[in-house]
KEKE-3310 file (N, C-alpha, C; in steps of 0.2 Angstrom, whole numbers, plus 5000, padded with zeros to 4 digits):
npx = (4941:4927:4920:4904:4893:4884:4891:4897:4908:4925:4937:4954:4964:4979:4987:4983:4984:4985:4984:4976:4963:4952:4948:4945:4934:4925:4923:4917:4906:4898:4893:4891:4902:4916:4929:4946:4960:4977:4991:5006:5007:4999:4991:4985:4976:4965:4961:4949:4939:4938:4932:4940:4956:4974:4989:5002:5015:5012:5021:5026:5027:5026:5019:5007:5002:5000:4990:4980:4976:4972:4961:4953:4951:4943:4948:4962:4969:4980:4979:4986:4999:5015:5025:5017:5008:5014:5016:5002:4998:5006:5003:4989:4990:4996:4987:4976:4967:4957:4965:4968:4980:4994:5007:5020:5018:5015:5028:5035:5028:5033:5046:5056:5067:5065:5054:5058:5066:5055:5048:5057:5059:5046:5045:5041:5041:5053:5061:5079:5091:5106:5123:5130:5143:5152:5164:5159:5144:5130:5123:5109:5102:5092:5091:5087:5079:5076:5066:5057:5044:5035:5045:5056:5073:5074:5081:5085:5098:5109:5121:5139:5144:5134:5131:5137:5133:5119:5118:5122:5112:5101:5105:5105:5092:5086:5079:5085:5098:5102:5103:5095:5099:5094:5091:5085:5069:5062:5048:5029:5020:5010:4996:4989:4975:4968:4958:4958:4950:4949:4961:4958:4961:4955:4955:4952:4954:4965:4976:4984:4999:5005:5019:5030:5044:5062:5070:5060:5058:5048:5037:5019:5009:4996:4983:4975:4961:4951:4967:4978:4986:4982:4983:4979:4991:4997:4987:4988:5001:5002:4993:5001:5012:5005:5001:5014:5019:5010:4998:4982:4970:4961:4965:4976:4990:4998:5012:5017:5029:5030:5041:5049:5039:5027:5033:5036:5036:5034:5024:5010:5002:4989:4978:4980:4990:4986:4973:4967:4957:4946:4945:4943:4930:4923:4924:4920:4910:4913:4916:4930:4937:4927:4928:4941:4939:4930:4938:4947:4940:4936:4924:4913:4914:4908:4897:4900:4910:4903:4898:4905:4907:4909:4905:4907:4914:4927:4939:4949:4963:4970:4985:4988:5001:5010:5016:5033:5035:5028:5012:4999:4985:4971:4964:4951:4945:4931:4928:4936:4929:4917:4920:4915:4911:4919:4921:4926:4937:4952:4961:4977:4984:4986:4985:5001:5009:5024:5029:5040:5052:5045:5048:5045:5030:5024:5025:5015:5001:4987:4972:4962:4947:4940:4927:4923:4918:4927:4944:4953:4945:4941:4954:4957:4948:4950:4963:4961:4953:4962:4972:4964:4965:4973:4987:4991:5006:5020:5034:5047:5048:5056)
npy = (5204:5201:5185:5177:5179:5168:5157:5140:5134:5133:5121:5118:5104:5097:5086:5071:5058:5040:5042:5052:5049:5045:5057:5065:5058:5059:5073:5075:5068:5076:5086:5099:5107:5115:5107:5108:5099:5096:5089:5082:5072:5068:5057:5054:5045:5052:5063:5062:5063:5077:5093:5102:5101:5103:5101:5100:5101:5096:5101:5113:5127:5141:5140:5134:5145:5155:5149:5147:5160:5165:5157:5160:5152:5144:5136:5126:5110:5097:5081:5066:5068:5073:5085:5095:5099:5109:5119:5121:5127:5139:5146:5148:5156:5167:5172:5175:5165:5155:5142:5125:5123:5132:5141:5138:5126:5118:5118:5111:5099:5094:5090:5078:5079:5091:5089:5079:5088:5095:5085:5081:5092:5093:5081:5069:5052:5046:5040:5037:5049:5046:5049:5051:5054:5048:5036:5023:5019:5012:4996:4986:5000:5015:5024:5040:5051:5067:5075:5069:5057:5041:5031:5036:5038:5030:5018:5002:4998:4985:4980:4986:4989:4992:5005:5017:5017:5019:5031:5039:5037:5042:5056:5060:5059:5069:5084:5095:5091:5086:5072:5059:5049:5035:5025:5008:5005:4991:4981:4980:4990:5004:5014:5030:5038:5053:5068:5085:5099:5115:5114:5102:5085:5071:5055:5043:5030:5017:5008:4992:4992:4983:4978:4976:4964:4969:4971:4981:4991:4997:4998:4998:4984:4981:4988:4987:4986:4983:4988:4975:4979:4991:5003:5013:5021:5021:5030:5041:5045:5048:5059:5068:5070:5075:5087:5093:5097:5106:5105:5110:5110:5100:5085:5072:5061:5048:5038:5025:5015:5000:4998:4996:5003:5014:5023:5037:5038:5046:5061:5067:5081:5078:5068:5050:5042:5029:5026:5028:5036:5031:5018:5022:5027:5016:5008:5016:5025:5038:5051:5055:5060:5070:5078:5083:5090:5100:5106:5112:5122:5130:5127:5122:5106:5098:5090:5079:5073:5068:5056:5045:5029:5011:5003:4991:4975:4973:4980:4982:4987:4980:4980:4979:4970:4971:4960:4961:4971:4978:4984:4975:4971:4968:4955:4947:4957:4958:4946:4949:4959:4953:4946:4942:4955:4965:4981:4990:4989:4996:5001:5007:5010:5011:5002:5000:5006:5003:4992:4990:4982:4980:4993:5005:5014:5019:5010:5000:4993:4994:4993:4986:4987:4980:4973:4964:4952:4953:4959:4949:4942:4952:4956:4944:4943:4954:4952:4940:4945:4954:4945:4939:4948:4949:4953:4956:4956:4962:4955:4957:4970:4986)
npz = (4886:4896:4902:4898:4911:4913:4908:4908:4921:4918:4917:4919:4915:4920:4911:4902:4902:4908:4922:4924:4919:4927:4934:4923:4917:4927:4927:4915:4916:4924:4917:4918:4916:4907:4900:4898:4892:4894:4887:4881:4873:4858:4856:4869:4881:4888:4881:4872:4882:4885:4882:4876:4869:4872:4864:4873:4884:4901:4909:4905:4911:4907:4895:4900:4908:4899:4891:4901:4904:4892:4889:4900:4912:4926:4935:4940:4939:4944:4942:4948:4944:4949:4947:4939:4949:4957:4947:4943:4955:4956:4944:4946:4957:4951:4942:4949:4953:4963:4972:4979:4986:4992:4983:4989:4996:4985:4980:4990:4989:4977:4978:4984:4992:4999:5006:5015:5023:5029:5035:5045:5053:5058:5065:5059:5056:5044:5029:5032:5027:5017:5015:4999:4997:5006:5010:5011:5008:5016:5010:5007:4998:4993:4979:4972:4960:4966:4962:4953:4948:4946:4946:4939:4938:4949:4960:4967:4976:4978:4980:4982:4970:4962:4965:4960:4946:4948:4954:4944:4935:4942:4943:4930:4927:4936:4938:4944:4945:4957:4969:4979:4992:5001:5016:5015:5018:5024:5022:5023:5011:5011:5006:5009:5006:5006:5011:5013:5022:5026:5034:5041:5041:5032:5032:5019:5012:5016:5008:5003:4994:4982:4974:4960:4957:4958:4942:4941:4952:4964:4956:4956:4956:4960:4970:4985:4995:5010:5018:5025:5035:5041:5053:5068:5070:5057:5050:5058:5056:5042:5043:5050:5041:5030:5036:5039:5026:5023:5017:5017:5011:4999:4990:4995:4995:5002:5004:5014:5023:5032:5044:5058:5063:5056:5042:5033:5015:5005:5001:4991:4984:4978:4968:4969:4957:4952:4949:4961:4966:4960:4965:4979:4978:4974:4985:4997:4993:4993:4982:4976:4965:4962:4973:4971:4960:4964:4974:4966:4959:4969:4977:4990:4998:5007:5007:4998:5006:5016:5013:5017:5019:5021:5006:5001:5003:4999:4988:4973:4963:4949:4939:4922:4914:4899:4885:4878:4864:4848:4848:4841:4842:4853:4863:4872:4880:4882:4889:4900:4906:4909:4921:4937:4948:4942:4939:4929:4914:4909:4895:4890:4879:4861:4845:4838:4847:4856:4867:4881:4892:4909:4919:4924:4931:4920:4910:4911:4904:4906:4917:4930:4939:4953:4964:4979:4991:5001:5003:4998:4989:4980:4975:4968:4958:4951:4946:4939:4929:4923:4918:4908:4898:4882:4874:4857:4850:4839:4841:4836:4832:4831)
capx = (4933:4924:4916:4897:4891:4880:4895:4899:4914:4930:4942:4960:4967:4986:4988:4977:4986:4981:4983:4971:4957:4946:4945:4942:4928:4921:4921:4913:4899:4894:4889:4890:4909:4920:4936:4952:4965:4984:4996:5011:5005:4993:4986:4984:4969:4960:4959:4942:4935:4939:4929:4945:4963:4980:4995:5006:5018:5009:5027:5028:5024:5024:5013:5001:5000:4997:4983:4975:4974:4969:4954:4950:4949:4940:4951:4967:4970:4984:4978:4990:5006:5018:5028:5012:5005:5017:5014:4995:4997:5009:4999:4983:4992:4998:4982:4971:4962:4957:4968:4968:4986:4998:5013:5025:5016:5016:5035:5037:5025:5036:5053:5056:5072:5062:5049:5061:5067:5049:5047:5062:5057:5040:5046:5037:5046:5054:5067:5085:5095:5113:5128:5133:5150:5156:5167:5155:5137:5128:5119:5105:5099:5088:5094:5081:5079:5071:5060:5054:5040:5035:5051:5061:5079:5074:5085:5087:5106:5110:5129:5143:5146:5128:5129:5139:5128:5112:5119:5123:5106:5097:5107:5103:5084:5085:5078:5090:5105:5103:5101:5094:5101:5090:5091:5080:5065:5059:5041:5023:5019:5003:4995:4984:4972:4964:4956:4958:4946:4951:4966:4956:4963:4950:4957:4947:4956:4971:4977:4990:5002:5008:5024:5034:5051:5067:5072:5055:5058:5043:5031:5014:5005:4990:4981:4970:4957:4955:4973:4979:4990:4980:4982:4978:4997:4998:4983:4991:5008:5000:4990:5007:5015:5001:5002:5021:5021:5006:4991:4976:4964:4962:4967:4983:4992:5004:5015:5020:5031:5030:5047:5048:5033:5025:5038:5033:5041:5033:5017:5008:4996:4985:4975:4985:4990:4985:4966:4966:4951:4940:4945:4940:4923:4920:4925:4917:4905:4916:4918:4936:4938:4923:4931:4947:4936:4927:4943:4951:4935:4934:4918:4913:4913:4906:4892:4903:4913:4898:4896:4911:4905:4910:4900:4908:4919:4934:4940:4956:4965:4976:4987:4990:5008:5010:5022:5037:5034:5024:5005:4995:4978:4970:4959:4949:4942:4924:4929:4938:4923:4912:4921:4910:4913:4923:4918:4929:4944:4954:4967:4980:4988:4983:4990:5007:5013:5029:5030:5046:5052:5042:5053:5041:5023:5021:5026:5009:4996:4980:4971:4955:4944:4935:4925:4921:4916:4933:4950:4956:4941:4942:4960:4957:4943:4954:4969:4958:4951:4968:4975:4960:4966:4978:4989:4995:5012:5025:5040:5053:5047:5060)
capy = (5204:5196:5179:5178:5176:5162:5152:5135:5134:5130:5118:5116:5098:5096:5079:5067:5051:5035:5044:5058:5047:5045:5064:5068:5055:5062:5080:5074:5065:5081:5089:5107:5110:5114:5104:5109:5094:5097:5084:5083:5066:5069:5051:5053:5042:5056:5068:5061:5065:5084:5098:5105:5098:5107:5097:5105:5098:5098:5104:5119:5132:5147:5138:5133:5151:5158:5145:5148:5167:5165:5153:5162:5146:5145:5132:5122:5104:5092:5074:5060:5069:5078:5091:5100:5101:5116:5123:5123:5132:5145:5149:5150:5162:5173:5175:5177:5160:5150:5135:5122:5123:5138:5139:5135:5119:5115:5117:5105:5093:5091:5089:5073:5082:5097:5085:5076:5093:5097:5080:5081:5098:5091:5075:5064:5047:5045:5036:5041:5050:5044:5054:5047:5056:5044:5030:5017:5019:5005:4993:4989:5007:5017:5030:5043:5058:5069:5079:5065:5052:5036:5027:5039:5039:5027:5011:4999:4996:4979:4979:4992:4989:4995:5012:5023:5017:5021:5038:5043:5037:5047:5062:5061:5060:5074:5091:5100:5088:5083:5065:5057:5042:5033:5018:5004:5003:4985:4980:4981:4997:5006:5021:5033:5043:5058:5075:5090:5105:5120:5111:5095:5079:5066:5049:5040:5023:5014:5002:4989:4993:4977:4980:4971:4963:4972:4978:4986:4993:5002:4999:4995:4979:4981:4992:4982:4989:4987:4985:4970:4982:4997:5004:5020:5024:5023:5035:5047:5047:5051:5065:5072:5071:5080:5094:5095:5100:5112:5103:5112:5110:5096:5078:5070:5054:5047:5032:5023:5008:4998:4995:4995:5007:5018:5027:5040:5038:5053:5064:5071:5085:5077:5061:5045:5041:5022:5025:5027:5039:5027:5013:5025:5028:5009:5005:5020:5029:5045:5053:5058:5064:5075:5082:5086:5095:5105:5110:5116:5127:5134:5125:5118:5099:5094:5085:5073:5069:5064:5049:5040:5023:5006:5001:4984:4972:4974:4983:4981:4989:4976:4983:4974:4971:4968:4957:4966:4972:4983:4982:4974:4971:4966:4951:4945:4962:4956:4941:4952:4964:4949:4943:4944:4961:4969:4988:4992:4987:5002:5000:5014:5011:5010:4998:5004:5007:4998:4990:4988:4978:4984:4997:5011:5013:5021:5004:4996:4993:4995:4992:4983:4989:4975:4973:4958:4952:4955:4961:4944:4941:4958:4955:4938:4945:4959:4948:4935:4949:4956:4939:4938:4953:4946:4958:4953:4960:4960:4955:4959:4977:4990)
capz = (4887:4902:4900:4900:4918:4913:4905:4912:4923:4914:4921:4915:4918:4917:4909:4899:4902:4912:4929:4924:4916:4932:4935:4916:4916:4932:4925:4909:4919:4928:4912:4919:4915:4901:4902:4893:4894:4892:4887:4876:4868:4854:4857:4876:4881:4891:4876:4870:4887:4886:4878:4872:4870:4870:4864:4876:4890:4907:4913:4902:4915:4903:4890:4903:4910:4893:4890:4907:4903:4885:4889:4906:4916:4932:4940:4937:4943:4942:4946:4946:4942:4954:4945:4937:4955:4958:4941:4944:4961:4954:4939:4949:4961:4947:4938:4954:4954:4969:4972:4986:4989:4991:4979:4994:4997:4979:4979:4994:4987:4971:4980:4990:4997:5003:5010:5021:5028:5033:5040:5050:5057:5062:5069:5056:5054:5037:5028:5034:5021:5017:5011:4994:4996:5010:5006:5012:5009:5017:5005:5002:4999:4988:4975:4969:4958:4971:4959:4948:4950:4942:4946:4935:4942:4956:4959:4973:4976:4982:4981:4981:4963:4959:4968:4955:4940:4950:4956:4937:4932:4945:4942:4923:4927:4940:4935:4947:4945:4964:4970:4986:4994:5008:5019:5012:5024:5022:5025:5018:5008:5011:5003:5013:5002:5011:5008:5019:5022:5032:5039:5044:5036:5033:5029:5016:5011:5017:5004:5002:4988:4980:4969:4956:4959:4954:4941:4941:4959:4966:4952:4958:4952:4963:4976:4988:5000:5015:5020:5030:5039:5043:5061:5069:5069:5050:5048:5061:5053:5036:5044:5052:5035:5026:5039:5038:5020:5022:5014:5021:5007:4993:4990:4997:4993:5006:5004:5020:5024:5039:5046:5065:5063:5050:5040:5027:5010:5001:5001:4985:4985:4972:4968:4967:4949:4950:4950:4968:4968:4958:4971:4985:4977:4974:4992:5002:4991:4992:4975:4977:4959:4962:4978:4968:4955:4968:4977:4961:4957:4975:4979:4996:4996:5013:5005:4996:5011:5021:5010:5018:5023:5016:5001:4999:5008:4997:4982:4971:4956:4946:4933:4916:4911:4892:4883:4874:4857:4845:4849:4835:4844:4860:4863:4879:4883:4884:4894:4907:4908:4912:4927:4943:4952:4938:4938:4922:4912:4905:4891:4889:4872:4854:4841:4835:4853:4857:4874:4883:4898:4914:4923:4927:4930:4913:4906:4912:4898:4908:4924:4931:4945:4954:4971:4981:4998:5005:4999:4994:4983:4975:4971:4964:4953:4947:4943:4934:4923:4920:4914:4902:4892:4879:4869:4851:4848:4835:4846:4832:4830:4834)
cpx = (4931:4920:4909:4896:4888:4884:4896:4906:4919:4936:4948:4963:4974:4987:4982:4979:4982:4980:4978:4964:4951:4944:4942:4935:4923:4918:4916:4906:4895:4890:4888:4897:4911:4927:4941:4958:4971:4988:5000:5010:4999:4988:4985:4977:4964:4958:4952:4937:4934:4935:4934:4952:4968:4986:5001:5009:5014:5015:5029:5024:5022:5019:5007:4998:4997:4990:4978:4972:4970:4962:4950:4947:4947:4944:4957:4969:4975:4983:4983:4997:5009:5020:5022:5008:5008:5016:5007:4994:5000:5005:4993:4984:4993:4992:4975:4965:4962:4961:4969:4974:4990:5005:5019:5024:5017:5024:5038:5034:5029:5043:5053:5062:5069:5057:5052:5064:5061:5047:5051:5060:5050:5040:5042:5042:5046:5060:5074:5089:5102:5117:5131:5141:5155:5159:5163:5148:5134:5123:5115:5103:5095:5091:5088:5083:5074:5065:5057:5049:5040:5041:5057:5067:5079:5077:5086:5094:5107:5117:5132:5144:5140:5127:5131:5134:5121:5113:5119:5116:5101:5099:5105:5096:5082:5084:5084:5097:5106:5100:5099:5095:5098:5092:5085:5076:5061:5053:5035:5023:5012:5002:4989:4981:4967:4962:4956:4954:4947:4956:4964:4957:4958:4953:4951:4948:4963:4972:4984:4993:5007:5013:5028:5041:5056:5068:5066:5053:5053:5037:5025:5010:4998:4989:4975:4967:4952:4962:4973:4983:4988:4980:4981:4985:4999:4994:4986:4997:5007:4997:4996:5011:5012:5002:5009:5022:5015:5000:4985:4969:4966:4964:4974:4984:4998:5006:5019:5023:5031:5037:5046:5041:5032:5031:5036:5038:5040:5025:5016:5002:4992:4982:4981:4984:4988:4977:4963:4959:4945:4939:4941:4932:4919:4919:4921:4911:4907:4919:4924:4938:4933:4925:4937:4944:4934:4932:4946:4946:4933:4927:4918:4911:4911:4901:4895:4907:4909:4896:4900:4908:4906:4904:4901:4913:4926:4934:4948:4957:4971:4978:4989:4997:5008:5016:5026:5036:5029:5017:5002:4987:4977:4964:4957:4946:4935:4924:4931:4933:4918:4913:4917:4914:4917:4919:4920:4936:4946:4961:4970:4983:4984:4988:4995:5011:5018:5030:5037:5046:5049:5048:5050:5034:5020:5022:5020:5005:4989:4979:4963:4953:4939:4933:4923:4919:4921:4939:4953:4952:4941:4948:4960:4953:4947:4960:4966:4956:4957:4972:4971:4962:4973:4980:4993:5000:5017:5032:5046:5053:5052:5057)
cpy = (5199:5190:5181:5175:5170:5156:5146:5136:5131:5128:5116:5110:5097:5088:5076:5060:5046:5038:5050:5055:5047:5052:5067:5064:5058:5069:5080:5072:5070:5085:5096:5110:5110:5112:5105:5104:5096:5091:5084:5077:5067:5063:5050:5050:5046:5061:5068:5063:5073:5087:5101:5102:5103:5102:5101:5101:5100:5101:5110:5125:5139:5146:5138:5140:5155:5155:5147:5155:5168:5162:5155:5157:5148:5141:5128:5116:5100:5085:5069:5061:5074:5085:5097:5102:5108:5121:5126:5128:5139:5149:5152:5156:5168:5176:5176:5172:5157:5144:5132:5123:5130:5136:5136:5128:5115:5113:5111:5099:5090:5090:5084:5075:5087:5094:5083:5082:5095:5091:5080:5087:5097:5085:5069:5059:5046:5042:5040:5042:5048:5048:5050:5048:5052:5038:5024:5018:5012:5003:4988:4996:5009:5024:5033:5050:5062:5073:5076:5060:5046:5032:5030:5040:5035:5020:5009:4996:4991:4977:4986:4994:4993:5003:5017:5023:5020:5029:5042:5043:5042:5054:5064:5063:5067:5081:5096:5097:5085:5076:5064:5050:5040:5026:5015:5002:4997:4983:4981:4988:4998:5013:5023:5039:5047:5064:5079:5096:5109:5117:5104:5090:5074:5060:5045:5032:5022:5008:4999:4990:4987:4979:4974:4970:4967:4968:4983:4988:4998:5003:4995:4990:4979:4986:4988:4985:4983:4984:4980:4973:4988:4997:5012:5024:5026:5029:5042:5050:5050:5058:5070:5074:5076:5087:5097:5099:5106:5111:5105:5111:5105:5089:5077:5062:5052:5040:5030:5016:5006:4994:4993:4998:5010:5023:5030:5040:5044:5055:5068:5075:5084:5070:5056:5043:5034:5021:5024:5030:5035:5021:5016:5025:5021:5007:5009:5024:5036:5046:5058:5062:5070:5080:5086:5092:5101:5110:5115:5122:5131:5133:5121:5111:5095:5089:5079:5070:5066:5057:5043:5034:5017:5003:4993:4981:4972:4977:4982:4984:4984:4979:4977:4975:4967:4964:4963:4966:4977:4980:4981:4974:4968:4961:4950:4951:4961:4951:4944:4956:4959:4945:4946:4950:4966:4976:4991:4989:4993:5000:5007:5015:5008:5005:5003:5006:5002:4998:4988:4984:4983:4986:5002:5010:5015:5015:4999:4998:4995:4993:4989:4985:4983:4975:4966:4958:4954:4957:4955:4942:4946:4957:4949:4939:4950:4956:4943:4939:4952:4951:4937:4942:4950:4951:4954:4958:4957:4960:4957:4966:4981:4994)
cpz = (4892:4899:4902:4907:4919:4910:4910:4915:4919:4918:4917:4919:4915:4917:4907:4898:4906:4919:4929:4921:4921:4933:4929:4915:4921:4930:4919:4911:4922:4923:4913:4919:4908:4903:4896:4896:4891:4892:4881:4871:4865:4855:4864:4877:4884:4886:4874:4875:4888:4881:4873:4873:4868:4870:4866:4882:4896:4912:4910:4905:4911:4898:4894:4906:4905:4891:4895:4906:4897:4886:4896:4910:4923:4938:4936:4942:4940:4945:4943:4944:4946:4952:4943:4943:4957:4953:4942:4950:4959:4949:4941:4953:4957:4943:4942:4954:4960:4967:4979:4989:4988:4987:4983:4995:4991:4978:4983:4992:4981:4972:4986:4995:5002:5008:5016:5026:5032:5037:5046:5055:5061:5066:5066:5054:5046:5036:5029:5028:5022:5013:5006:4993:5001:5007:5006:5013:5010:5012:5009:5004:4993:4985:4971:4966:4962:4968:4953:4952:4945:4941:4941:4939:4949:4955:4966:4972:4981:4984:4980:4974:4959:4960:4962:4949:4942:4952:4949:4934:4935:4944:4934:4923:4931:4937:4937:4947:4952:4964:4977:4987:5001:5010:5016:5019:5021:5026:5021:5017:5008:5008:5007:5008:5006:5007:5014:5017:5028:5037:5042:5039:5038:5029:5026:5015:5013:5013:5004:4995:4986:4974:4966:4959:4955:4947:4941:4948:4960:4961:4955:4953:4954:4969:4979:4994:5003:5016:5025:5036:5042:5051:5062:5068:5062:5048:5051:5058:5046:5037:5046:5046:5031:5029:5039:5032:5019:5018:5018:5017:5001:4995:4992:4996:4997:5006:5010:5020:5031:5041:5054:5067:5057:5048:5033:5021:5006:5002:4994:4987:4979:4973:4967:4960:4947:4951:4957:4970:4966:4963:4977:4984:4977:4981:4997:5000:4990:4985:4976:4971:4960:4967:4975:4963:4959:4971:4972:4959:4963:4978:4986:4994:5002:5012:5003:5001:5016:5019:5013:5023:5018:5012:4999:5004:5006:4990:4980:4964:4955:4940:4928:4914:4904:4891:4879:4867:4854:4845:4842:4836:4851:4859:4871:4883:4886:4890:4901:4910:4911:4918:4933:4947:4949:4937:4931:4921:4908:4902:4890:4882:4866:4850:4838:4841:4854:4865:4876:4889:4904:4919:4927:4927:4923:4908:4906:4906:4900:4915:4924:4938:4947:4962:4973:4989:5003:5001:4995:4988:4978:4971:4966:4958:4948:4943:4937:4928:4919:4916:4908:4896:4889:4873:4863:4849:4843:4839:4842:4830:4834:4839)
residu = (MET:ALA:ARG:ASP:PRO:GLY:ALA:ARG:PRO:ARG:LEU:LEU:VAL:LEU:GLY:ALA:GLY:PRO:ALA:GLN:LEU:GLY:LEU:LEU:GLU:ALA:ALA:ARG:ALA:ARG:GLY:ASP:LEU:ASP:VAL:ILE:ALA:VAL:ASP:ARG:ASP:PRO:SER:ALA:PRO:GLY:PHE:PRO:LEU:ALA:ASP:GLU:ARG:ALA:VAL:LEU:SER:SER:GLU:ASP:GLU:GLU:GLY:ILE:ASP:ARG:LEU:ALA:ARG:ALA:ARG:ARG:VAL:ASP:GLY:ILE:VAL:SER:PRO:GLY:ALA:ASP:TRP:PRO:VAL:GLY:ILE:ALA:ALA:ARG:VAL:ALA:GLY:ARG:ILE:GLY:LEU:HIS:HIS:PRO:ILE:GLU:PRO:ARG:THR:GLY:THR:LEU:ALA:THR:SER:LYS:ALA:ARG:GLN:ARG:GLU:ALA:PHE:ALA:ALA:ALA:GLY:VAL:PRO:HIS:ALA:ARG:ALA:LEU:ASP:PRO:ARG:THR:ALA:THR:VAL:PRO:VAL:PRO:CYS:VAL:VAL:LYS:ALA:PRO:ASP:ARG:GLN:GLY:GLN:ARG:GLY:LEU:ALA:LEU:VAL:ARG:SER:PRO:GLU:GLU:LEU:GLU:PRO:ALA:LEU:ALA:ALA:ALA:ARG:ALA:GLU:SER:ARG:SER:GLY:THR:ILE:LEU:VAL:GLU:GLU:LEU:VAL:ASP:GLY:PRO:GLU:LEU:THR:VAL:ASN:GLY:PHE:SER:GLN:GLU:GLY:ARG:PHE:VAL:PRO:LEU:THR:VAL:THR:ASP:ARG:LEU:THR:ALA:GLU:PRO:PRO:ALA:PHE:GLY:VAL:ALA:LEU:ALA:HIS:VAL:TRP:PRO:SER:ALA:HIS:GLU:THR:ARG:ASP:VAL:VAL:GLU:THR:ALA:ARG:ALA:ALA:VAL:ASP:ALA:ILE:GLY:ILE:ARG:GLU:GLY:PRO:SER:TYR:THR:GLN:VAL:ARG:LEU:GLY:GLY:GLY:PRO:VAL:VAL:MET:GLU:VAL:ALA:ALA:ARG:LEU:GLY:GLY:GLY:HIS:ASP:ALA:GLU:LEU:CYS:GLU:ALA:ALA:THR:GLY:VAL:ASP:LEU:ASN:GLY:LEU:ALA:ILE:ASP:ALA:ALA:LEU:GLY:ARG:ALA:SER:CYS:ARG:LEU:LEU:GLN:ALA:ALA:ALA:ALA:ARG:THR:GLY:GLY:ALA:ALA:ILE:ALA:PHE:ILE:VAL:PRO:PRO:VAL:GLY:ARG:LEU:VAL:GLY:VAL:ASP:GLY:LEU:GLU:GLU:ALA:GLU:ALA:VAL:ASP:GLY:VAL:ARG:TRP:VAL:ARG:LEU:TYR:ARG:ARG:PRO:GLY:HIS:VAL:PHE:GLY:GLN:LEU:ARG:ARG:GLY:ALA:HIS:ARG:ALA:GLY:ALA:VAL:LEU:ALA:THR:GLY:ALA:ASN:SER:ALA:GLU:ALA:LEU:GLU:ARG:ALA:ARG:ARG:ALA:ALA:ASP:ALA:VAL:ARG:PHE:ARG:VAL:ASP:ALA:ASP:ALA:PRO)
# end
């Protein structure tokens, strides 16, 4: 049976975790959408923001296909998570929905190995792959599960003795059983958040990505705008990478390291999972979450892109790292929210959750968005607010 022509558009959001909170909040604030959120975690923090919730893995392609057909959705979006990007594109293609990326691009965007083939063909500078079958793999090097994100299967290998355990861990995490070994590109890490329309890439923010020390290799502790290292070459390298994997419509998130010059680490055909869209809006006035929603629904977004102009001197996201143990309660939230320049403080977990040692982005407990006269002041405010949040934990809990 056809839907009522006057019914509100129905958007299916793949994921309701911390990485999806910004888009879910933006969709709810519009007031003219029905939102269905999918997540395998029944306590996912984004569920209260949705009109309907489905306790279903965002990686269950058959289940998502059935749900999209049964609820006759008008658009599918995967903000902040890589693997469901390809699922969203394929399901949309099968049921005849508009989608900003083609299924082939969705496949490229969810495989770091295939990305590197596309980068090589297009002449995009990227980290050099190493053959783990050789007798002497140069160290330090980086080992990855090429079809995972969030530091799953990722390791920095600093000595020959660490290589085999890292390879085994990556292979265990890899969906395909394949692994990727790369040279270590040492230098500042930047993120380029952009949006494409009809093949035209519009860079919106370039941020410094400040990361934790090993063993939490690659885990961001802060995103800071404007970058102290932004150059035209950084933006043009990101543009070339986005073009190489075929992103012609919708948001993109490109990680770049500065070695001798910009080197692309990876591209995602989605919003950044570290509240990058909210930082973008605070910094420039561009509603990047809104752009992603419109792209999923097949709406023109020129008006939203025209707002691009710095609204503040600096903006920063600082992540909150909890102590190890079972969460009992949280103190200091009002104190954190009262810090000058703080836009919001988000906590991801409820009492009863068990925090482990920081190893992956999923182990962070929350985040703060703050603005300031410049990037240093914004970061100082965000960190001061994050430090004000105090977690009471039972350290002896299993």
